[in-house]
LONUBA-350531 format. One record per residue (C-alpha): residue in one letter; x, y, z. Coordinates in steps of 0.5 Angstrom, whole numbers, plus 500, padded with zeros to 3 digits. Example, Ala and Ser with C-alpha at 12.3 -4.5 7.8 and 13.67 -1.06 7.14 Angstrom:
2
A525491516
S527498514
***
This chain:
278
M273153487
F280151486
I282149479
V288144479
N292141473
T297137477
I297132482
D301137487
E296142486
L291137487
L294134494
E295142496
A288144495
K285137498
A289139504
T284144506
S278139506
K275138512
G269132513
T267128508
I269128501
G265126495
F268125488
V265125481
P270122476
T268124469
M271125462
G268132461
A263134456
L258135462
H251134462
E245133466
G247126468
H254128471
L250134474
S246129478
L252125481
I255132483
R249134486
Q248128490
A255128492
R254136494
K248134498
E251128502
N258131503
D262137506
F267137500
V266135493
V272134488
V270133480
S276130475
I275131468
F280127464
V279123457
N283117459
P286114453
T287107455
Q280105455
F279107448
L280102443
E283102436
G278105431
E274108437
D273116438
L278118442
D280124438
A273126436
Y270125444
P267132446
R271137450
K268143453
E273145458
R270152459
A263150459
D265144464
T269149469
K263154469
I258148470
C262145476
E263152479
L255153479
A254146482
G258148488
V264144486
D270145491
I276142487
L276141479
F282136477
M284137470
P290133469
T294131463
T296124460
E303125462
M301126469
M297120470
Y301115466
E309113465
K311110459
D313103462
E306103467
L304097471
S297095469
I291092472
T286087468
S279086469
P276079472
A277073467
I269072467
R265079468
G270083465
F270079458
I262079457
L257084454
E261090454
G268086455
T266082449
K265088444
R270092447
A276088449
G281091453
H276097455
F275095462
D283094463
G284102462
M278104465
L280100472
Q287103471
I285110471
V279109476
M284106481
K289112480
L284117481
L281114487
N288113491
L289120489
I283123492
A283118498
Y291120499
N291123507
K284122508
P283115511
S276115512
N269118510
F270118502
H265117497
A265116490
Y259117485
F258113479
G252112474
K248106474
K248107466
D255104466
A252098470
Q258093468
Q263098469
L260100476
A260092478
L267092476
I269098480
T266096486
Q269089485
M276092484
V275097491
K273090495
N279086492
Y284091493
F282094499
I281101497
N278105503
V272108499
Q265107499
I262107492
V255110491
P251108485
C246113482
D240113478
I240113470
V238120468
R234121462
D232126457
S224128456
D223123451
G226117455
L233117452
A239116457
L243122457
S250121454
S256125452
R255121445
N248123444
I251129440
Y253125435
L246123433
S242126427
K235128428
E233122425
E238117428
R235120435
V228118434
K231111432
A235111438
L229112443
S228104441
L233102447
S229106452
R222103449
S225096449
L226097456
K219099457
R217093454
A221089459
T218093465
E211091462
L212084461
V215083468
M209087471
Q205082467
K209076471
E213074465
F219073468
N222068463
A229071460
S228069453
T221071452
I223078455
V229078450
I225076444
E220082446
M225087447
K228085440
K222086436
V222094439
L229094437
S228093429
E231100427
V237099431
E244094430
V243090436
E249088439
Y246085445
V240084450
A241081456
L239079463
V244078469
N244079476
R247084480
E254079480
F253080472
E251072472
Q247070466
I240068469
E234065466
Q229068470
V228075473
E229075480
L226081483
G231086486
N237083483
T236083476
I239088471
I236088463
L242091459
V241093451
A247095447
G247097439
K249102434
V244107431
G248110425
T255110427
T254112434
R254106440
L249107445
I248103452
D242103456
N239098462
L234097467
W235095474
I229091477
***
């Protein structure tokens, strides 16, 4: 495995690649959810690149940039054991200039749900993802796949739109949510939860399970489903419960094969999100 810390080293190492490239961008503190993306990229491609970069532009004032977990040695070992070909770990100074061009998220889909609660977050996220996609695609005109988890559903939708709008030559591959044995969706932020808070956090996945039961009972009314989910979420500081289609347009009725049910809330000081694709 090549471990590279500069853009020149990345391009030099990537020059050795042949065939298809699978790319998994991360912010480190790798867990089984990240590993599922890496394994899928490894299975479906000839060459696998993973990036680890805690991107400062997507953290808002008062968020946990400084406290965000960093486990460089452990992450390096995980990537090596998973068969990664290139591990790219740049610095902020390499990725950003002092006077940067900027990219903004779309005026509607970028400013609902997560965009409302974290105004500006998607701008920074899209900016770094575009940079990374362009670096990995450089001198590779085809056969390039990038892997993103469905847990960050709105992020995935906006990245897919960005690739389309800016004609970036990459295929975005959505990957299923990975959960712990108790049903909690895996997240690097789960380490912030105390034992008692973790029990409360399970309300998120239980609320989605309740939504599944309702849909299986032919209850498709969005308002009814939201009300029932909020009953399950009584121990969580709920930020939103929403039903949207794949275009992130709010819907009044479940559309089978075209619906995402999303929930976000705080348990203690830890903010968690989860969703269900129907």
